[in-house]
C-alpha positions in Angstrom: 153.4 -95.4 81.7 152.0 -92.0 82.7 150.3 -91.6 86.0 146.6 -91.1 86.1 144.4 -90.1 89.1 141.1 -91.9 89.0 140.0 -90.9 92.5 136.6 -89.3 92.6 133.8 -89.2 90.0 134.4 -90.2 86.4 131.4 -89.7 84.1 130.5 -92.3 81.4 129.5 -89.9 78.6 126.3 -90.4 76.7 126.1 -89.8 72.9 123.4 -87.2 72.1 121.4 -87.8 68.9 119.3 -85.5 66.8 115.8 -86.3 65.6 117.3 -87.9 62.4 119.5 -90.1 64.7 122.7 -88.3 63.6 125.2 -87.5 66.4 124.5 -84.1 68.0 128.0 -82.9 68.3 126.9 -79.5 69.5 124.9 -81.0 72.4 127.9 -83.2 73.3 130.2 -80.2 73.4 127.7 -78.4 75.7 127.5 -81.5 77.9 131.3 -81.7 78.2 131.5 -78.1 79.2 128.8 -78.6 81.8 130.7 -81.5 83.3 134.0 -79.7 83.3 132.4 -76.8 85.1 130.6 -78.9 87.7 133.0 -81.2 89.3 133.7 -84.2 87.0 137.1 -85.6 87.9 137.5 -87.4 84.6 135.5 -88.5 81.5 135.0 -91.9 80.1 134.4 -91.8 76.3 132.8 -94.5 74.2 131.8 -96.8 77.0 128.5 -98.7 77.3 126.6 -95.5 78.2 127.7 -93.9 74.9 125.8 -96.6 72.8 129.2 -97.3 71.2 128.1 -100.5 69.4 125.7 -98.4 67.3 128.3 -95.8 66.3 130.3 -95.8 63.1 134.1 -95.6 63.1 133.9 -92.1 61.7 131.5 -91.0 64.4 133.7 -92.5 67.1 136.7 -90.6 65.7 134.8 -87.3 65.7 133.6 -87.8 69.3 137.1 -88.5 70.6 138.5 -85.5 68.8 135.7 -83.3 70.2 136.2 -84.4 73.8 140.0 -84.2 73.6 139.8 -80.7 72.1 137.2 -79.5 74.7 139.0 -81.0 77.7 142.5 -79.7 76.8 144.2 -81.9 79.4 142.3 -80.3 82.3 141.0 -83.6 83.5 141.9 -87.2 82.4 140.1 -88.9 79.5 139.5 -92.6 79.6 138.6 -94.3 76.3 136.6 -97.4 76.0 138.6 -100.0 74.0 137.1 -103.4 74.3 135.5 -106.3 72.4 135.1 -110.0 72.2 137.8 -110.6 69.6 141.1 -110.2 71.4 143.1 -109.8 68.1 140.9 -106.9 67.0 141.3 -105.1 70.4 145.1 -105.7 70.3 145.3 -104.4 66.7 143.4 -101.3 67.6 145.7 -100.6 70.6 148.7 -101.0 68.4 147.5 -98.9 65.4 145.1 -96.2 66.5 146.0 -92.7 67.6 145.6 -92.3 71.4 146.9 -88.7 71.6 145.0 -87.0 74.4 143.9 -90.3 76.0 145.1 -91.0 79.5 143.9 -94.6 80.0 141.7 -97.2 78.4 138.7 -99.0 79.8 138.3 -102.6 78.5 135.3 -104.7 79.1 135.3 -108.4 79.9 134.7 -110.2 76.5 131.0 -110.6 75.9 128.9 -113.3 74.2 131.8 -115.8 73.8 131.5 -116.6 77.6 135.3 -117.3 78.1 136.6 -119.2 81.1 138.6 -117.4 83.7 141.8 -118.4 82.0 140.4 -117.1 78.7 139.6 -113.7 80.5 143.1 -113.7 81.9 144.8 -114.3 78.6 142.6 -111.7 76.9 143.7 -109.0 79.3 147.3 -110.2 79.2 147.3 -109.6 75.5 145.8 -106.1 76.0 148.3 -105.2 78.7 151.2 -106.2 76.5 149.8 -104.3 73.5 149.8 -100.8 75.1 151.8 -98.6 77.4 148.6 -96.9 78.4 147.1 -97.6 81.9 144.3 -100.2 81.6 141.1 -100.3 83.6 139.4 -103.7 83.7 135.6 -103.6 83.4 133.6 -106.4 85.0 129.8 -106.2 84.2 128.4 -109.7 84.0 124.9 -108.5 83.5 126.0 -107.4 80.0 128.8 -109.8 79.2 127.3 -113.0 80.4 130.3 -114.0 82.4 131.7 -112.8 85.7 135.4 -112.1 86.2 136.2 -113.5 89.6 138.1 -111.7 92.3 140.9 -114.3 91.8 141.3 -113.4 88.1 141.1 -109.7 88.8 143.8 -110.0 91.5 146.0 -112.2 89.3 145.9 -109.5 86.6 146.5 -106.7 89.1 149.6 -108.4 90.5 151.2 -109.5 87.2 150.8 -106.3 85.0 151.9 -102.9 86.1 149.8 -101.1 83.6 146.6 -102.8 84.8 145.8 -100.2 87.4 142.1 -100.6 88.3 138.9 -102.4 87.9 135.5 -100.9 87.3 133.3 -103.4 89.2 129.7 -103.7 88.2 129.0 -107.3 89.3 126.7 -106.2 92.1 128.5 -108.7 94.3 129.7 -106.7 97.3 131.5 -109.7 98.8 133.5 -110.1 95.6 134.4 -106.4 95.5 135.4 -106.4 99.1 137.6 -109.4 98.4 139.4 -107.5 95.7 139.8 -104.4 97.9 141.1 -106.5 100.8 143.7 -108.4 98.8 144.7 -106.0 96.0 148.2 -104.6 95.5 148.7 -101.1 97.0 148.7 -99.3 93.6 145.7 -101.1 92.2 142.2 -99.5 92.7 138.6 -100.5 92.7 136.1 -98.2 91.0 132.3 -98.6 91.4 130.5 -99.2 88.2 127.1 -98.7 89.7 125.9 -95.4 91.0 123.6 -97.0 93.6 126.4 -98.8 95.5 129.1 -96.1 95.2 128.6 -94.8 98.8 128.9 -98.2 100.5 131.7 -99.3 98.2 133.8 -96.2 99.1 133.3 -97.0 102.8 135.0 -100.4 102.0 137.9 -98.8 100.2 136.9 -98.0 96.6 138.3 -94.8 95.2 135.1 -93.5 93.5 132.8 -94.3 90.6 132.4 -94.2 86.8 129.0 -92.7 86.9 125.9 -92.5 84.7 123.9 -90.1 86.9 126.9 -87.8 86.8 125.9 -86.8 83.3 122.9 -85.0 84.8 124.1 -84.2 88.3 127.9 -83.8 88.3 128.1 -81.2 91.0 125.8 -83.1 93.5 127.1 -86.6 92.9 130.8 -85.6 92.8 130.2 -83.8 96.2 128.8 -87.1 97.6 131.8 -89.0 96.4 134.3 -86.5 97.8 132.5 -86.4 101.1 132.6 -90.1 101.4 136.3 -90.3 100.4 137.0 -87.7 103.1 135.3 -89.9 105.7 132.3 -87.6 106.2 129.8 -90.4 105.9 126.8 -88.7 107.4 126.9 -85.9 104.8 127.6 -88.2 102.0 124.8 -90.6 103.0 122.3 -87.7 103.0 123.2 -86.9 99.4 123.2 -90.6 98.5 119.7 -91.0 99.9 118.4 -88.1 97.9 119.2 -90.0 94.7 118.1 -93.5 95.8 114.9 -93.5 93.7 116.6 -92.1 90.6 119.3 -94.8 90.8 116.7 -97.5 90.1 114.7 -95.4 87.6 117.9 -94.8 85.5 118.1 -98.4 84.6 114.6 -99.9 84.7 114.3 -99.4 80.9 117.9 -99.9 80.2 121.0 -97.6 80.0 121.3 -94.9 78.8 117.5 -94.5 78.3 117.0 -93.3 81.8 119.7 -90.6 81.9 118.8 -89.4 78.4 115.2 -88.8 79.5 116.5 -86.9 82.5 118.9 -84.8 80.4 116.1 -84.1 77.9 113.9 -82.8 80.7 116.8 -80.6 81.8 117.2 -79.2 78.3 120.6 -80.7 77.4 119.7 -83.2 74.7 116.9 -84.7 72.7 115.4 -87.8 74.1 116.8 -90.0 71.3 118.5 -93.4 71.2 119.6 -95.7 68.4 118.0 -99.1 67.9 118.0 -101.6 69.4 117.7 -99.2 72.3 114.5 -97.0 72.7 113.5 -94.2 75.1 112.0 -95.0 78.5 108.4 -95.9 78.8 106.0 -93.0 79.5 105.4 -94.3 83.0 109.1 -94.3 83.7 109.5 -90.9 82.1 106.8 -89.4 84.4 108.3 -91.0 87.5 111.6 -89.4 86.7 110.0 -86.1 86.1 108.2 -86.3 89.5 111.5 -87.2 91.3 113.3 -84.3 89.5 110.5 -82.0 90.6 110.9 -83.2 94.2 114.6 -82.5 93.9 113.7 -79.0 92.8 115.3 -79.5 89.4 113.4 -77.4 86.8 112.2 -79.5 83.9 
């Protein structure tokens, strides 16, 4: 198993769309260049923020090829490989081409609402199906079930290629429990921009960020300052973005960050159904905050 450094700010890449809802590969390429030039420590491709359930297999393949070609091994690439059918995920891991991919991010099975033992067995099958490093992803607000600290720690202790968890449960006590009792070589990554700063003070190694699509330089600086123990400077940057953190998700993800990126001239403000752009009131609030942050839009 190859080593991968997940310390710092990973960016959960969006998928830009054109007016006709086709994938805007040119815009995606420009965004990847922007992130490479402005402090992203790694990229997460085809995660929730990418609207992956609405993409065809051919589109997913082209997106992976584009990002791998653009990055050229300069920073790690994490690929979202998850689902609520364990056999399908395992088959994908055994049969797909993962050239240029440094790790996978796999979400807790959604909709089925498995027990903790079911979650454990799901990830056991995944870990045994690949030699790639595996990052667990706990996001009960989307999956309908929480992976407990006990289950996370059990997986961390029993499988060497399960190297981290992206925690987006919103339960700081649960996250702290994992950090306190985890194996030395297992890491906790924030799955929520708004709690990244406090979570790093507890021992997390960084974030897989949504706001990092728009503000890679500023948000990666906050993460690095916090990791270095300069909490006062990091807190100042954190507080600059407090209002944006909530506006990003009030109308769903990635509607908020796409509206932000459209104001900044990176992408068209397009999503695929069942997701739709932010409401006008949210759009204007985001515009006002960006103006206050002196971001031209």
